[in-house]
Every structure is written in structure tokens, then in C-alpha cells.
C-alpha positions in Angstrom: 64.6 7.3 -11.4 62.9 8.6 -14.9 64.2 7.9 -18.4 66.8 10.0 -19.8 64.8 10.4 -22.7 62.1 12.6 -20.1 64.6 14.0 -18.2 65.8 15.8 -21.8 62.2 16.9 -22.5 61.5 18.3 -19.2 64.9 20.5 -19.3 63.9 21.7 -23.0 60.5 22.5 -21.4 62.1 24.4 -18.8 64.2 25.9 -21.2 61.1 27.8 -22.9 59.6 28.4 -19.2 62.4 30.4 -18.5 63.0 31.9 -21.6 59.4 33.4 -21.3 60.0 34.6 -17.9 62.8 36.2 -19.5 61.1 38.4 -22.2 58.7 39.8 -19.7 61.5 41.1 -17.6 63.3 42.0 -20.4 60.6 44.1 -21.8 60.1 45.7 -18.5 63.1 46.6 -18.5 63.1 47.9 -22.0 60.1 50.4 -20.9 61.4 54.0 -21.1 60.4 55.9 -17.7 59.0 59.9 -18.3 59.5 62.0 -15.1 58.3 65.2 -14.5 59.8 67.8 -16.3 61.6 70.6 -14.8 59.3 74.1 -14.4 60.9 75.5 -17.9 60.1 72.3 -19.4 56.8 73.7 -21.3 55.6 73.1 -24.7 56.4 74.6 -27.7 54.7 77.8 -28.6 50.6 78.7 -26.7 49.6 74.7 -27.8 46.3 74.6 -27.0 45.2 71.2 -25.2 41.3 69.8 -25.3 41.2 67.1 -22.5 38.5 64.8 -23.3 36.6 62.6 -20.6 34.1 60.0 -21.5 32.0 59.7 -18.4 28.9 57.1 -17.0 28.0 57.2 -13.4 31.5 58.5 -12.2 30.8 60.5 -9.4 33.2 58.9 -7.1 36.2 59.4 -9.0 35.4 62.1 -11.6 35.9 65.0 -8.7 39.7 64.1 -7.9 40.2 63.5 -11.6 38.6 67.5 -12.2 40.3 68.9 -9.4 43.9 67.8 -10.5 42.9 69.0 -13.9 42.4 72.4 -12.5 45.4 72.6 -10.8 47.5 71.8 -13.7 50.7 73.7 -14.3 49.8 73.8 -18.0 47.2 76.7 -18.5 46.4 76.4 -21.9 43.5 73.8 -21.4 39.9 73.3 -22.8 38.1 70.5 -20.6 35.1 68.5 -21.6 33.1 65.6 -19.7 31.0 63.6 -22.0 28.2 62.8 -19.9 27.2 59.1 -20.8 23.6 59.4 -19.3 24.8 59.0 -16.1 22.1 58.0 -13.1 24.4 59.0 -10.5 25.8 62.2 -9.4 28.4 63.1 -12.4 26.2 65.6 -13.8 26.7 68.1 -10.4 30.3 66.9 -10.0 30.9 68.5 -13.4 28.7 71.3 -13.3 30.3 72.6 -9.9 33.3 73.2 -11.8 32.2 74.9 -14.5 32.7 76.9 -16.2 36.0 75.6 -16.7 34.9 72.0 -17.1 32.0 72.0 -19.6 29.8 69.1 -19.6 28.1 67.6 -22.5 25.4 65.3 -22.9 26.0 62.1 -25.0 23.5 61.5 -27.6 22.0 58.3 -27.7 24.2 55.5 -28.9 24.1 54.2 -32.2 24.3 50.7 -33.5 28.0 49.3 -33.9 29.2 51.8 -30.9 30.9 51.1 -28.0 30.1 53.6 -25.5 33.3 54.9 -24.8 34.2 55.5 -28.6 31.1 57.1 -29.1 31.6 59.8 -26.2 35.2 60.2 -27.3 34.4 61.0 -30.7 31.6 63.6 -29.6 33.9 64.8 -26.9 36.6 65.5 -29.4 34.2 67.3 -32.1 33.0 69.6 -28.6 36.6 70.5 -27.3 38.6 73.1 -28.4 42.4 72.6 -28.8 45.5 72.5 -31.4 46.4 68.7 -29.7 43.5 66.2 -28.2 44.3 64.4 -24.6 42.0 61.5 -24.0 42.0 61.1 -20.2 39.8 58.0 -18.4 37.6 59.5 -15.6 39.7 57.8 -12.7 43.0 59.1 -13.6 44.3 61.5 -11.2 47.4 63.5 -12.6 50.2 65.1 -10.8 50.6 69.4 -11.5 53.4 68.5 -14.0 51.7 65.8 -16.1 50.2 67.3 -18.8 53.1 70.0 -19.8 55.7 67.1 -19.2 53.5 64.9 -21.8 53.0 67.3 -24.2 56.6 68.6 -24.1 57.8 65.2 -24.4 55.9 64.2 -27.3 56.7 67.2 -29.1 60.7 66.3 -28.0 59.9 62.9 -30.0 58.0 64.2 -33.2 54.9 62.0 -31.8 51.7 61.4 -33.7 50.1 59.4 -30.5 51.9 59.6 -27.4 50.4 57.8 -24.8 52.0 57.1 -21.1 51.3 54.3 -18.4 50.4 55.5 -14.9 51.0 54.2 -11.7 48.3 51.7 -10.9 46.8 51.4 -6.8 45.9 48.1 -5.4 43.8 48.5 -2.6 41.8 45.4 -1.7 43.3 41.8 -1.8 42.4 40.5 -5.3 43.6 44.0 -7.2 47.1 43.1 -5.3 47.3 39.7 -6.5 45.8 40.3 -10.5 46.4 43.5 -11.7 50.3 43.0 -11.5 49.8 40.1 -13.5 47.6 41.5 -15.9 50.1 44.2 -16.2 52.8 41.8 -17.0 50.6 39.6 -19.7 49.8 42.8 -21.1 53.5 43.9 -21.7 54.0 40.1 -23.4 51.2 40.1 -25.3 51.6 43.5 -27.1 55.2 43.8 -26.6 54.4 47.5 -25.6 58.1 49.1 -25.7 58.5 47.9 -28.8 55.7 50.8 -30.2 58.6 53.1 -29.8 60.2 51.8 -32.3 59.5 52.6 -36.1 60.5 49.3 -37.9 58.4 47.5 -35.6 55.1 46.0 -35.9 53.9 46.3 -32.1 51.7 49.0 -31.7 50.2 49.8 -28.3 48.4 52.9 -26.7 47.1 53.4 -22.9 43.6 54.1 -23.4 43.7 55.8 -19.9 46.0 58.5 -20.9 46.8 59.4 -25.1 47.6 62.5 -26.7 47.5 63.4 -30.4 47.2 66.6 -32.8 44.0 66.9 -33.9 44.6 66.9 -37.1 46.3 63.7 -37.3 43.2 62.3 -35.5 41.1 63.3 -38.1 43.0 62.4 -40.6 43.1 58.9 -39.2 39.3 58.9 -38.5 39.3 59.4 -35.2 37.2 56.7 -32.8 34.6 56.8 -36.0 37.0 54.4 -37.2 37.1 52.2 -34.5 33.4 52.4 -33.3 33.0 49.2 -32.2 36.0 47.9 -30.8 36.1 47.0 -27.3 40.1 47.9 -26.8 39.8 51.1 -28.8 42.9 52.5 -27.6 45.0 49.3 -29.1 42.9 50.0 -32.2 43.6 53.0 -32.3 47.4 53.0 -32.2 47.3 49.8 -35.6 45.4 52.7 -37.3 48.4 55.2 -36.6 51.1 52.7 -37.1 49.4 51.6 -40.5 49.4 54.8 -41.6 53.3 55.0 -41.1 52.9 57.7 -37.8 55.1 58.1 -35.1 54.0 56.4 -32.0 55.6 56.7 -28.6 55.1 55.3 -24.9 56.4 55.2 -22.0 55.9 54.3 -17.9 55.2 57.5 -15.9 54.4 56.2 -12.4 55.3 60.1 -11.0 52.6 61.9 -13.5 49.5 59.9 -12.4 47.8 57.1 -10.6 44.3 55.3 -11.0 42.6 53.0 -8.9 41.1 50.6 -12.2 38.6 48.4 -10.2 36.8 48.6 -7.3 36.3 44.8 -6.2 36.8 41.8 -7.7 33.6 41.8 -9.6 34.1 44.9 -11.1 37.5 43.8 -11.9 36.6 40.4 -13.2 33.7 42.4 -15.3 36.3 44.7 -16.9 39.0 42.0 -18.0 36.8 40.0 -19.2 35.4 42.8 -21.7 38.5 43.3 -22.9 39.1 39.7 -23.9 35.8 40.2 -26.2 37.8 42.5 -28.6 37.6 40.8 -32.3 41.4 40.4 -31.7 41.1 37.6 -29.1 39.2 35.1 -30.6 38.1 31.3 -29.5 40.9 29.9 -30.7 43.0 32.4 -29.0 41.2 31.9 -25.9 42.0 28.3 -25.7 45.9 29.1 -26.9 46.0 31.5 -23.8 44.6 29.0 -21.5 47.2 26.7 -22.8 50.0 29.6 -22.4 48.8 29.5 -19.1 48.9 26.0 -18.1 52.1 25.7 -19.5 54.5 28.4 -18.4 52.9 28.9 -14.9 51.3 25.8 -13.3 53.1 22.7 -15.2 56.3 23.8 -14.3 55.7 23.7 -10.8 54.8 20.0 -10.7 58.6 19.1 -11.6 60.1 19.6 -8.7 57.4 16.9 -7.0 58.1 14.7 -10.1 61.7 14.6 -9.5 61.6 13.9 -5.7 58.3 11.3 -6.3 60.9 9.4 -8.8 64.4 10.2 -7.3 65.6 12.0 -10.3 68.2 14.4 -9.2 68.3 16.2 -12.5 64.7 17.0 -12.3 64.8 17.7 -8.7 67.8 20.4 -9.8 65.3 21.7 -12.4 62.5 21.9 -10.3 64.0 23.9 -7.9 65.3 26.3 -10.3 61.8 26.7 -11.9 60.7 27.5 -8.4 62.8 29.5 -7.4 62.8 31.4 -11.1 59.4 31.9 -11.4 58.5 33.5 -7.7 61.2 35.4 -7.5 60.6 37.1 -11.0 56.6 37.4 -9.7 57.9 38.9 -6.2 60.3 41.5 -8.9 57.3 42.7 -11.3 55.2 43.3 -8.4 57.6 45.5 -6.8 58.4 47.2 -9.5 55.2 48.5 -10.7 54.8 49.5 -7.1 52.6 46.9 -5.9 52.9 44.9 -2.4 56.1 42.5 -3.7 54.8 39.9 -0.8 51.6 39.6 -3.0 54.1 38.3 -6.0 54.2 35.0 -4.1 50.4 34.7 -4.7 51.0 34.6 -8.5 49.2 31.1 -8.9 45.7 32.9 -7.6 46.5 35.2 -10.3 46.9 32.2 -12.9 43.1 30.6 -11.6 41.5 33.8 -12.3 42.5 34.4 -15.5 42.1 30.5 -16.3 38.9 31.0 -15.2 38.5 34.5 -17.1 39.5 33.1 -20.7 37.1 30.0 -20.2 34.0 32.5 -19.1 35.1 34.4 -22.3 35.3 31.1 -24.7 31.8 30.5 -23.4 30.2 33.8 -23.8 32.0 34.0 -27.1 30.3 30.2 -28.5 27.2 31.2 -26.9 27.2 34.7 -28.4 26.3 36.6 -25.4 26.6 40.3 -25.5 29.7 42.6 -24.2 28.5 44.1 -20.6 30.4 46.8 -19.5 29.0 50.2 -17.2 25.8 49.1 -17.1 25.8 48.4 -21.3 25.0 45.7 -23.5 26.7 45.3 -26.6 25.7 42.4 -29.1 28.3 40.0 -29.6 31.0 40.4 -32.7 
């Protein structure tokens, strides 16, 4: 039998673990959902939307993205693709859809700029439109997507409106890791609280976000976040600091994307995100500790209770097992993953332990940030 103080300590720890799991579920429940608007729900007036896509070696994904744009039910679009000196067939994909899609050659990358930010900045200068829509090259939109989001943004008087599209998971590691990734992001950035004007939370999804051109220029556009890896969050924070109105919603029926093609690309992409200036070395250590404290150590309570013959600890351990596994199954199902993969969440935790440990080592060694075949100096 364990001493009573040890049982009390385990019980207190279990409360914190359960509260953390509850926070993730609560934030998920608070996330507003945006469904396709009726056919008569067009935005006010003849608003022109300038669509900017940054593309570097996107010949595989770009055709579907552009064809979906050309099939939009909203006609007033000016579509520009900024070609980041691609070495595959990206140029041919764009030019095959001219003149409805225009190609802009990305100028040489200046020092201090991330490639995507530079492409978006040049695209915003080249495109025509009262509103700007920044779209990733691998996002497929439903025909109603742009008119629905623009009408919603105008209805909400939003200065920056962003939606989360459905993430397709095909391979084993995508199905295991990406639902967990969404949960981590949801909690870390307190995403739905972005919609509260009095909240300090500020988040935007770089896959799909729109803003009036005049407002974009007023806050400095992508030039103001030139060197930021997570430029979408950085932009949202600039809007928040300027007292502007942010809106975000989950819109799985308006669009979908397959973020990564395999485990190696997923690791590189998520590792790149941890190299942002928000994620310092101490924060990497804190993330490692949090992963162990909230997802690994709680599963040791039941074996300890059984080994020591302590009924209260056994009961707490059973509760923790049930809460952790059930919560991940539910969360995976909600984001339209395969629910059974939620039972493998420990693999996702292990993936993230390696990710943050690698990030910490790279920061200590001042290694460059790598993405899409480019290397950026460590900051």
C-alpha cells in the first residue's frame, strides 16, 4: 500500500491531467462552424477578391487547387500564383490556366525574409481586389467557399477572417499525428478565443485567410512579419495589437487539404514551425515536460496502483486510462480522422517528444531552418 500522502499527491496530479484534457475538449466545442451559405448569400456589392497563392514546386497539388478556384460560384476573382523559382512543372500548371490565372515570378529572396512571406507580399502587390485572400497551394475549395467566407467576414465586420479546412489523412503517421497536432495547436493558441474582442488570443490559419486590402496595407502586410516562420499567427497578433476585429471558424465542408505526403515531410514541416521566435529553447523544454506530465506519466498510475495493492490509486489509474484514450478517440473522430487511430495517441506523443528534442538541439547548435529546399539562418 502506498502512504496516504502519495495517494493524495497522485490524486491532485490526476485532477490537473483531467482538467487539461477537458480544456482541449471545451475549446474544440467552442470552435464555431461555418457551413456553405445558401446560393443567395453573396457578399455585399461587387467586391473583388484578389487570390494570392505562394507556390514552390507544387505541380502535384496546384492543378486541383486552381481548378477548384476556377469553379467558384463567386465570379469577381483575380487569381495570382507567385512561382517561387520552382524546378518541377509548376510553371506549366499555371500557364495552362491563363489568362484566368496569372503567374508572377518571385524576385530573388532578400535577406531576412521567409520564402512564403516574400511570395505573399509580392502577390498582394500584383493582384487586383478590394479584399485579399491568401490560400495555400494544396487547399481544395468547395464551389461555395469564397462567397460563404466573404459574406461571413462582412457580416461579422471582420478585419481578418480565417477558416480551418478539413485535413485529409492518408498515411499511417498522418492519421496518428495530425489529430494530435490540431489538439496541441488548439490548446496552445486558445484558437476559438480569437473571436472574443477582449481576449489576447490571436490566431489565423495560413491555409486560408482573407482581409480588406486597405487593412492589410495599414498593418504593414507581410513585410511586417518578413522573417517569421508562423506568419499567420504573427499577422493575427498585429491585427489584434492594432485593435482590429478577428474571426476564425472551422469549415470542413468548405475546403480540404493534405498537409504532408509522408512522415519525413511532416516532421520537417512541424519542426519548421517550432523554429519560430515564439518557440524558444526554454519553451521547447516546457513542451517536453508537459507532454510527459499530461500524456505519459498518467498512464503509469494504474500499474503503480496494481503493483502496490492500493485500491484508490488503481481507481484513479483506471479513470485516467479511460479519460485519455476516450478523449483522443473522440477528438480524432470530430476532426474527421479515423477514430481507432486515437487509441495510438502515445505514438503521436512520442513523435512530438522527438520533434521538440530535435528543435531544442537545432536551436542550441544554431542550425538553419529548412523548408521546401531552402535554408534560412537561425534566429
